[in-house]
All heavy atoms as an XYZ file, in Angstrom:
708
protein
N     -81.849    266.680    101.567
C     -80.640    266.787    102.346
C     -79.852    267.982    101.835
O     -79.437    268.047    100.691
C     -79.826    265.498    102.199
C     -78.561    265.510    103.010
S     -77.808    263.895    103.036
C     -76.357    264.218    102.101
N     -79.638    268.939    102.675
C     -78.912    270.146    102.296
C     -77.418    269.963    102.535
O     -77.001    269.205    103.402
C     -79.428    271.327    103.107
N     -76.636    270.660    101.729
C     -75.184    270.621    101.902
C     -74.807    271.543    103.052
O     -75.190    272.703    103.097
C     -74.478    271.056    100.623
C     -74.703    270.144     99.414
C     -74.016    270.723     98.193
C     -74.193    268.758     99.679
N     -74.045    270.997    103.988
C     -73.689    271.730    105.193
C     -72.175    271.902    105.241
O     -71.424    271.042    104.812
C     -74.153    270.963    106.453
C     -73.823    271.726    107.718
C     -75.638    270.672    106.379
N     -71.719    273.029    105.773
C     -70.287    273.241    105.973
C     -69.535    273.379    104.654
O     -69.938    274.126    103.764
N     -68.459    272.642    104.551
C     -67.597    272.742    103.370
C     -67.968    271.751    102.270
O     -67.299    271.684    101.240
C     -66.135    272.537    103.768
C     -65.582    273.712    104.542
C     -65.430    273.648    105.915
C     -65.238    274.877    103.892
C     -64.940    274.714    106.625
C     -64.747    275.959    104.588
C     -64.591    275.877    105.958
O     -64.105    276.946    106.646
N     -69.036    270.983    102.472
C     -69.460    270.026    101.451
C     -69.791    270.733    100.141
O     -69.463    270.239     99.066
C     -70.659    269.224    101.939
C     -70.337    268.302    103.093
C     -71.572    267.628    103.640
O     -72.693    267.946    103.207
O     -71.405    266.773    104.536
N     -70.448    271.865    100.224
C     -70.821    272.596     99.010
C     -69.577    273.071     98.266
O     -69.556    273.131     97.039
C     -71.742    273.764     99.337
C     -71.080    274.842    100.174
C     -71.043    274.919    101.526
C     -70.345    275.956     99.685
N     -70.324    276.022    101.915
C     -69.876    276.680    100.802
C     -70.028    276.437     98.423
C     -69.111    277.836    100.689
C     -69.273    277.593     98.322
C     -68.818    278.282     99.439
N     -68.527    273.407     99.010
C     -67.282    273.854     98.377
C     -66.637    272.716     97.580
O     -66.135    272.925     96.469
C     -66.319    274.368     99.454
C     -65.049    275.042     98.971
C     -65.379    276.266     98.122
C     -64.182    275.435    100.144
N     -66.683    271.509     98.125
C     -66.133    270.351     97.427
C     -66.928    270.074     96.157
O     -66.356    269.812     95.091
C     -66.125    269.122     98.364
C     -65.135    269.358     99.509
C     -65.764    267.852     97.606
C     -65.203    268.321    100.604
N     -68.240    270.150     96.258
C     -69.095    269.925     95.076
C     -68.802    270.968     94.004
O     -68.668    270.644     92.822
C     -70.590    269.933     95.479
C     -71.477    269.926     94.249
C     -70.902    268.763     96.396
N     -68.659    272.214     94.397
C     -68.359    273.283     93.436
C     -66.996    273.056     92.803
O     -66.833    273.229     91.587
C     -68.435    274.673     94.124
C     -67.876    275.766     93.234
C     -69.865    274.989     94.519
N     -66.011    272.641     93.581
C     -64.669    272.384     93.043
C     -64.707    271.260     92.023
O     -64.075    271.355     90.956
C     -63.707    272.055     94.173
N     -65.434    270.202     92.297
C     -65.543    269.076     91.361
C     -66.229    269.529     90.073
O     -65.774    269.209     88.966
C     -66.291    267.892     92.016
C     -65.420    267.278     93.109
C     -66.663    266.843     90.972
C     -66.127    266.246     93.954
N     -67.307    270.286     90.201
C     -68.002    270.781     89.005
C     -67.103    271.717     88.194
O     -67.117    271.682     86.957
C     -69.297    271.485     89.401
C     -70.416    270.590     89.943
C     -71.585    271.429     90.425
C     -70.847    269.606     88.884
N     -66.314    272.532     88.865
C     -65.401    273.442     88.187
C     -64.337    272.672     87.420
O     -64.026    273.008     86.263
C     -64.755    274.386     89.210
C     -63.860    275.476     88.650
C     -64.677    276.439     87.791
C     -63.191    276.235     89.784
N     -63.790    271.629     88.017
C     -62.782    270.805     87.341
C     -63.386    270.143     86.109
O     -62.775    270.142     85.036
C     -62.203    269.754     88.318
C     -61.391    268.705     87.581
C     -61.339    270.430     89.376
N     -64.568    269.581     86.244
C     -65.224    268.933     85.096
C     -65.507    269.959     84.009
O     -65.311    269.689     82.821
C     -66.530    268.234     85.544
C     -67.346    267.769     84.339
C     -66.213    267.059     86.458
N     -65.931    271.137     84.389
C     -66.242    272.177     83.404
C     -64.978    272.667     82.683
O     -64.982    272.866     81.477
C     -66.952    273.353     84.090
C     -67.300    274.468     83.155
C     -68.319    274.314     82.226
C     -66.601    275.661     83.182
C     -68.645    275.342     81.346
C     -66.909    276.687     82.308
C     -67.940    276.533     81.388
N     -63.882    272.868     83.427
C     -62.657    273.401     82.816
C     -61.939    272.384     81.936
O     -61.497    272.714     80.838
C     -61.701    273.900     83.902
C     -62.115    275.177     84.621
C     -61.124    275.498     85.736
C     -62.176    276.342     83.645
N     -61.783    271.168     82.415
C     -60.999    270.200     81.650
C     -61.847    269.215     80.875
O     -61.331    268.536     79.998
C     -60.067    269.430     82.588
C     -58.882    270.249     82.988
C     -57.816    270.554     82.224
C     -58.656    270.881     84.241
N     -56.940    271.332     82.920
C     -57.429    271.552     84.172
C     -59.375    270.948     85.417
C     -56.905    272.269     85.225
C     -58.844    271.656     86.471
C     -57.632    272.313     86.379
N     -63.074    269.074     81.193
C     -63.948    268.153     80.490
C     -63.811    266.743     81.035
O     -62.794    266.375     81.613
N     -64.839    265.955     80.828
C     -64.831    264.596     81.387
C     -63.771    263.685     80.751
O     -63.362    262.712     81.348
C     -66.243    264.080     81.121
C     -66.831    264.975     80.104
C     -66.092    266.277     80.183
N     -63.309    264.008     79.536
C     -62.309    263.166     78.872
C     -60.938    263.276     79.556
O     -60.165    262.325     79.558
C     -62.136    263.555     77.391
C     -63.392    263.435     76.568
C     -64.252    264.698     76.647
O     -63.906    265.660     77.313
N     -65.396    264.657     75.974
N     -60.636    264.410     80.129
C     -59.321    264.640     80.734
C     -59.243    264.199     82.197
O     -58.159    264.122     82.756
C     -58.957    266.128     80.659
C     -58.702    266.632     79.266
C     -57.344    266.177     78.813
C     -57.017    266.809     77.479
N     -55.689    266.514     77.036
N     -60.371    263.929     82.836
C     -60.364    263.581     84.256
C     -59.551    262.319     84.573
O     -58.766    262.329     85.524
C     -61.776    263.452     84.791
C     -62.522    264.775     84.973
C     -63.901    264.521     85.543
C     -61.745    265.714     85.857
N     -59.692    261.218     83.804
C     -58.866    260.039     84.118
C     -57.365    260.331     83.980
O     -56.561    259.876     84.789
C     -59.309    258.999     83.092
C     -60.661    259.426     82.671
C     -60.665    260.923     82.758
N     -57.007    261.107     82.981
C     -55.595    261.469     82.792
C     -55.100    262.336     83.954
O     -53.993    262.145     84.456
C     -55.443    262.228     81.474
C     -54.021    262.575     81.129
C     -53.942    263.322     79.808
O     -54.722    262.994     78.887
O     -53.109    264.224     79.718
N     -55.908    263.270     84.392
C     -55.557    264.128     85.511
C     -55.405    263.310     86.801
O     -54.436    263.479     87.546
C     -56.631    265.207     85.700
C     -56.423    266.196     86.831
C     -55.185    267.049     86.568
C     -57.645    267.088     86.975
N     -56.329    262.397     87.049
C     -56.265    261.542     88.240
C     -55.023    260.661     88.196
O     -54.348    260.467     89.213
C     -57.520    260.684     88.343
N     -54.687    260.121     87.031
C     -53.496    259.285     86.868
C     -52.238    260.098     87.159
O     -51.324    259.638     87.852
C     -53.454    258.721     85.451
C     -52.425    257.642     85.246
C     -52.511    257.011     83.847
N     -53.854    256.549     83.531
C     -54.622    257.065     82.553
N     -54.180    258.037     81.799
N     -55.822    256.579     82.332
N     -52.178    261.312     86.666
C     -51.020    262.176     86.907
C     -50.858    262.500     88.384
O     -49.747    262.478     88.920
C     -51.151    263.475     86.118
O     -51.179    263.222     84.745
N     -51.962    262.777     89.047
C     -51.916    263.061     90.481
C     -51.454    261.817     91.246
O     -50.635    261.908     92.166
C     -53.285    263.557     90.987
C     -53.577    264.939     90.405
C     -53.336    263.582     92.507
C     -54.981    265.421     90.665
N     -51.949    260.653     90.862
C     -51.534    259.398     91.513
C     -50.049    259.122     91.337
O     -49.365    258.719     92.278
N     -49.530    259.331     90.131
C     -48.100    259.124     89.878
C     -47.247    260.115     90.666
O     -46.192    259.759     91.201
C     -47.796    259.230     88.387
C     -48.290    258.075     87.515
C     -48.067    258.378     86.035
C     -47.583    256.791     87.908
N     -47.694    261.356     90.732
C     -46.955    262.358     91.496
C     -46.921    261.986     92.972
O     -45.878    262.097     93.626
C     -47.589    263.730     91.310
N     -48.035    261.513     93.513
C     -48.094    261.087     94.914
C     -47.162    259.902     95.154
O     -46.433    259.858     96.149
C     -49.524    260.719     95.280
C     -49.666    260.266     96.720
C     -51.089    259.856     97.035
C     -51.138    259.296     98.446
N     -52.312    258.504     98.675
N     -47.149    258.945     94.226
C     -46.288    257.770     94.353
C     -44.811    258.174     94.354
O     -44.027    257.692     95.173
C     -46.573    256.813     93.196
C     -45.769    255.548     93.215
C     -46.131    254.667     92.037
C     -45.260    253.447     91.962
N     -45.562    252.619     90.796
N     -44.421    259.068     93.466
C     -43.037    259.536     93.406
C     -42.653    260.299     94.678
O     -41.549    260.156     95.186
C     -42.821    260.424     92.180
C     -42.803    259.668     90.877
C     -41.635    258.706     90.776
O     -40.518    259.066     91.206
O     -41.835    257.590     90.286
N     -43.566    261.109     95.183
C     -43.307    261.855     96.414
C     -43.080    260.908     97.583
O     -42.141    261.076     98.359
C     -44.468    262.801     96.713
C     -44.291    263.559     97.991
C     -43.433    264.651     98.051
C     -44.969    263.169     99.137
C     -43.263    265.343     99.239
C     -44.799    263.858    100.326
C     -43.940    264.946    100.373
N     -43.927    259.888     97.719
C     -43.784    258.930     98.815
C     -42.486    258.142     98.683
O     -41.813    257.863     99.679
C     -44.982    257.991     98.857
C     -46.250    258.674     99.333
C     -47.483    257.793     99.217
O     -47.412    256.711     98.601
O     -48.536    258.201     99.742
N     -42.112    257.783     97.447
C     -40.864    257.060     97.221
C     -39.668    257.918     97.637
O     -38.752    257.432     98.304
C     -40.759    256.689     95.738
C     -39.519    255.934     95.374
C     -39.503    255.629     93.888
C     -38.199    255.027     93.451
N     -38.130    254.856     91.996
N     -39.672    259.179     97.261
C     -38.578    260.085     97.630
C     -38.527    260.288     99.139
O     -37.448    260.328     99.731
C     -38.748    261.421     96.922
N     -39.684    260.385     99.775
C     -39.720    260.563    101.230
C     -39.143    259.345    101.938
O     -38.406    259.484    102.918
C     -41.150    260.816    101.692
N     -39.435    258.138    101.439
C     -38.882    256.920    102.035
C     -37.371    256.879    101.864
O     -36.648    256.479    102.777
C     -39.497    255.678    101.388
C     -40.879    255.359    101.880
C     -41.390    254.094    101.242
C     -42.803    253.800    101.640
N     -43.319    252.586    100.985
N     -36.867    257.270    100.691
C     -35.425    257.262    100.443
C     -34.714    258.241    101.373
O     -33.665    257.925    101.927
C     -35.133    257.606     98.994
C     -35.500    256.506     98.024
C     -35.296    256.905     96.575
O     -34.835    258.025     96.318
O     -35.618    256.077     95.712
N     -35.279    259.422    101.543
C     -34.659    260.411    102.430
C     -34.677    259.900    103.866
O     -33.679    260.017    104.585
C     -35.394    261.770    102.321
C     -34.987    262.709    103.430
C     -35.123    262.389    100.972
N     -35.784    259.308    104.280
C     -35.895    258.778    105.640
C     -34.892    257.655    105.865
O     -34.235    257.603    106.898
C     -37.313    258.275    105.883
O     -37.406    257.685    107.148
N     -34.754    256.764    104.885
C     -33.816    255.652    105.015
C     -32.376    256.141    105.051
O     -31.563    255.659    105.843
C     -34.007    254.667    103.871
N     -32.033    257.110    104.226
C     -30.657    257.612    104.214
C     -30.350    258.375    105.489
O     -29.237    258.314    106.001
C     -30.410    258.489    102.992
O     -31.151    259.681    103.074
N     -31.318    259.077    106.045
C     -31.114    259.790    107.309
C     -30.904    258.801    108.443
O     -30.018    258.980    109.271
C     -32.324    260.685    107.621
O     -32.518    261.582    106.539
C     -32.121    261.462    108.896
N     -31.683    257.738    108.481
C     -31.548    256.720    109.521
C     -30.199    256.030    109.406
O     -29.511    255.829    110.405
C     -32.679    255.677    109.400
O     -33.925    256.354    109.468
C     -32.590    254.652    110.509
N     -29.782    255.691    108.190
C     -28.503    255.027    107.983
C     -27.353    255.944    108.380
O     -26.423    255.525    109.051
C     -28.353    254.609    106.498
O     -29.449    253.774    106.158
C     -27.061    253.864    106.284
N     -27.420    257.205    107.993
C     -26.350    258.147    108.323
C     -26.256    258.343    109.827
O     -25.163    258.407    110.389
C     -26.597    259.479    107.626
N     -27.373    258.410    110.509
C     -27.369    258.585    111.959
C     -26.771    257.361    112.644
O     -25.983    257.486    113.571
C     -28.801    258.815    112.479
O     -29.355    259.927    111.800
C     -28.813    259.061    113.964
N     -27.117    256.177    112.173
C     -26.604    254.953    112.762
C     -25.106    254.834    112.543
O     -24.373    254.432    113.438
C     -27.317    253.728    112.149
O     -28.712    253.894    112.326
C     -26.870    252.455    112.819
N     -24.639    255.191    111.361
C     -23.222    255.053    111.048
C     -22.375    256.078    111.785
O     -21.245    255.793    112.160
C     -23.011    255.188    109.540
C     -23.555    254.003    108.756
C     -23.458    254.205    107.264
O     -22.975    255.272    106.839
O     -23.858    253.308    106.521
N     -22.860    257.272    112.007
C     -22.050    258.315    112.613
C     -22.046    258.262    114.131
O     -21.145    258.802    114.752
C     -22.530    259.710    112.178
O     -23.899    259.859    112.533
C     -22.340    259.906    110.694
N     -23.035    257.619    114.748
C     -23.066    257.562    116.208
C     -23.220    256.111    116.664
O     -24.323    255.662    116.952
C     -24.200    258.414    116.747
O     -25.424    257.975    116.208
N     -22.099    255.364    116.767
C     -22.191    253.963    117.190
C     -22.553    253.860    118.670
O     -22.361    254.796    119.444
C     -20.788    253.426    116.929
C     -19.912    254.623    116.969
C     -20.750    255.769    116.467
N     -23.061    252.725    119.038
C     -23.462    252.480    120.422
C     -22.215    252.468    121.311
O     -21.265    251.734    121.038
C     -24.189    251.144    120.489
C     -24.812    250.879    121.835
O     -24.702    251.749    122.710
O     -25.417    249.809    122.003
N     -22.195    253.259    122.376
C     -21.014    253.302    123.245
C     -20.715    251.955    123.908
O     -19.566    251.642    124.178
C     -21.349    254.355    124.294
C     -22.702    254.850    123.992
C     -23.212    254.194    122.771
N     -21.749    251.157    124.133
C     -21.553    249.836    124.731
C     -20.753    248.947    123.781
O     -19.805    248.272    124.201
C     -22.912    249.209    125.056
C     -22.885    247.902    125.822
C     -22.385    248.150    127.240
C     -24.262    247.289    125.866
N     -21.109    248.967    122.505
C     -20.407    248.168    121.505
C     -18.967    248.664    121.361
O     -18.036    247.872    121.268
C     -21.140    248.236    120.142
C     -22.601    247.788    120.283
C     -20.412    247.436    119.083
C     -22.796    246.353    120.649
N     -18.793    249.968    121.355
C     -17.458    250.550    121.234
C     -16.580    250.125    122.410
O     -15.423    249.720    122.220
C     -17.539    252.087    121.175
O     -18.406    252.460    120.110
C     -16.187    252.707    120.966
N     -17.121    250.176    123.613
C     -16.360    249.773    124.794
C     -16.002    248.294    124.731
O     -14.882    247.899    125.072
C     -17.160    250.075    126.057
N     -16.950    247.475    124.293
C     -16.693    246.039    124.190
C     -15.587    245.759    123.177
O     -14.688    244.949    123.432
C     -17.969    245.302    123.798
N     -15.622    246.430    122.043
C     -14.585    246.214    121.030
C     -13.232    246.682    121.525
O     -12.206    246.063    121.230
C     -14.978    246.903    119.726
C     -16.123    246.183    119.034
C     -16.447    246.775    117.698
C     -17.586    245.978    117.074
N     -17.933    246.467    115.764
N     -13.199    247.761    122.292
C     -11.936    248.246    122.852
C     -11.335    247.245    123.835
O     -10.119    247.168    123.989
C     -12.120    249.599    123.536
C     -12.356    250.715    122.544
O     -12.033    250.584    121.366
N     -12.927    251.807    123.011
N     -12.199    246.473    124.504
C     -11.729    245.462    125.450
C     -11.485    244.117    124.778
O     -11.082    243.164    125.437
C     -12.742    245.292    126.590
C     -12.882    246.482    127.538
C     -14.063    246.284    128.465
C     -11.603    246.658    128.333
N     -11.763    244.021    123.487
C     -11.543    242.773    122.750
C     -12.658    241.768    122.921
O     -12.447    240.572    122.746
N     -13.838    242.220    123.233
C     -14.996    241.341    123.418
C     -15.740    241.216    122.101
O     -16.032    242.209    121.445
C     -15.939    241.893    124.515
C     -15.201    241.961    125.847
C     -17.200    241.051    124.624
C     -15.967    242.679    126.930
N     -16.046    239.986    121.725
C     -16.813    239.740    120.509
C     -18.278    240.047    120.806
O     -18.843    239.531    121.770
C     -16.656    238.277    120.037
C     -17.491    238.013    118.795
C     -15.197    237.954    119.790
N     -18.908    240.881    119.978
C     -20.282    241.313    120.237
C     -21.313    240.633    119.341
O     -22.505    240.764    119.588
C     -20.398    242.831    120.043
O     -20.012    243.155    118.705
C     -19.518    243.570    121.027
N     -20.878    239.908    118.347
C     -21.808    239.291    117.395
C     -22.699    238.266    118.079
O     -22.220    237.395    118.796
C     -21.034    238.613    116.259
C     -20.224    239.572    115.414
C     -21.071    240.581    114.675
O     -22.140    240.216    114.158
O     -20.650    241.746    114.625
N     -24.011    238.390    117.880
C     -24.973    237.420    118.383
C     -25.261    237.526    119.872
O     -25.866    236.618    120.440
N     -24.822    238.581    120.521
C     -25.047    238.739    121.959
C     -26.007    239.898    122.207
O     -26.034    240.861    121.459
C     -23.731    239.020    122.678
C     -22.737    237.883    122.590
C     -21.469    238.223    123.326
C     -20.453    237.106    123.177
N     -19.173    237.455    123.782
N     -26.750    239.790    123.301
C     -27.640    240.892    123.674
C     -26.826    241.964    124.385
O     -25.696    241.717    124.813
C     -28.757    240.399    124.614
O     -28.164    239.938    125.827
C     -29.582    239.294    123.977
N     -27.408    243.119    124.529
C     -26.707    244.210    125.212
C     -26.435    243.862    126.673
O     -25.411    244.255    127.223
C     -27.507    245.511    125.100
C     -27.480    246.078    123.707
C     -28.042    247.467    123.689
C     -27.888    248.020    122.274
N     -28.031    249.450    122.233
N     -27.339    243.113    127.286
C     -27.133    242.708    128.675
C     -25.926    241.790    128.789
O     -25.119    241.918    129.713
C     -28.383    242.012    129.230
C     -29.563    242.934    129.452
C     -30.333    243.239    128.166
O     -30.270    242.443    127.201
O     -30.987    244.292    128.121
N     -25.800    240.847    127.849
C     -24.650    239.939    127.873
C     -23.349    240.708    127.659
O     -22.353    240.436    128.338
C     -24.804    238.862    126.793
C     -25.937    237.893    127.054
C     -26.192    236.971    125.870
O     -25.896    237.341    124.721
O     -26.695    235.859    126.120
N     -23.372    241.662    126.743
C     -22.178    242.467    126.478
C     -21.824    243.287    127.715
O     -20.654    243.351    128.108
C     -22.399    243.368    125.248
C     -22.586    242.507    123.994
C     -21.227    244.328    125.067
C     -23.052    243.277    122.781
N     -22.824    243.901    128.345
C     -22.574    244.703    129.543
C     -21.996    243.842    130.659
O     -21.079    244.261    131.375
C     -23.863    245.375    130.002
N     -22.496    242.615    130.817
C     -21.992    241.705    131.840
C     -20.533    241.350    131.566
O     -19.700    241.339    132.477
C     -22.856    240.442    131.866
C     -22.800    239.699    133.169
C     -23.799    238.539    133.258
N     -25.131    238.883    132.789
C     -25.748    238.250    131.775
N     -25.158    237.272    131.133
N     -26.961    238.608    131.409
N     -20.196    241.080    130.294
C     -18.814    240.758    129.948
C     -17.890    241.949    130.183
O     -16.765    241.773    130.652
C     -18.723    240.300    128.484
C     -19.166    238.892    128.272
C     -18.782    238.365    126.891
O     -17.636    238.582    126.462
O     -19.650    237.755    126.257
N     -18.363    243.154    129.874
C     -17.554    244.348    130.123
C     -17.307    244.492    131.624
O     -16.179    244.757    132.068
C     -18.235    245.615    129.558
C     -18.216    245.579    128.035
C     -17.555    246.876    130.065
C     -19.028    246.689    127.383
N     -18.350    244.283    132.425
C     -18.211    244.383    133.878
C     -17.232    243.333    134.399
O     -16.391    243.619    135.257
C     -19.570    244.237    134.552
N     -17.319    242.106    133.877
C     -16.402    241.041    134.296
C     -14.958    241.387    133.935
O     -14.047    241.192    134.740
C     -16.794    239.699    133.670
C     -18.097    239.165    134.238
O     -18.529    239.641    135.310
O     -18.697    238.273    133.593
N     -14.754    241.880    132.715
C     -13.392    242.220    132.263
C     -12.782    243.351    133.066
O     -11.620    243.329    133.419
C     -13.394    242.612    130.787
C     -13.563    241.475    129.836
C     -12.203    240.965    129.334
N     -12.389    239.799    128.509
C     -12.337    239.794    127.201
N     -12.072    240.906    126.556
N     -12.542    238.685    126.524
N     -13.601    244.379    133.345
C     -13.068    245.517    134.065
C     -12.869    245.203    135.553
O     -12.005    245.777    136.201
C     -13.972    246.757    133.922
O     -15.291    246.416    134.322
C     -13.973    247.259    132.495
N     -13.627    244.255    136.101
C     -13.482    243.858    137.511
C     -12.194    243.054    137.702
O     -11.575    243.104    138.749
C     -14.680    243.055    137.965
N     -11.795    242.299    136.660
C     -10.594    241.465    136.738
C      -9.321    242.316    136.709
O      -8.302    241.919    137.211
C     -10.570    240.459    135.590
C     -11.606    239.372    135.739
C     -11.532    238.419    134.576
C     -12.630    237.361    134.670
N     -12.604    236.461    133.516
N      -9.384    243.494    136.098
C      -8.178    244.316    135.925
C      -7.808    245.046    137.138
O      -8.172    245.385    138.086
C      -8.348    245.295    134.769
C      -8.322    244.590    133.448
C      -8.364    245.590    132.320
C      -8.233    244.864    130.989
N      -8.188    245.741    129.882
């Protein structure tokens, strides 16, 4: 079975790593790469969560805002129920 495409490049890279650092350092190198990946993913999740929270806090739902301005309690209600109450309140005025 001959190596086709980029397979030979991967084999050469692995042999080069083993030759440069030696087989004793490979587990340590793999552990370091794994820890770096874990830290990167953790930081990415934190940035994503803070961006989502900031977006939610800075741009409230206009339906909820309108309901609160009319004195309608929105807790535990669906958007359809809130919209119906807003329509009822504004029709009465």
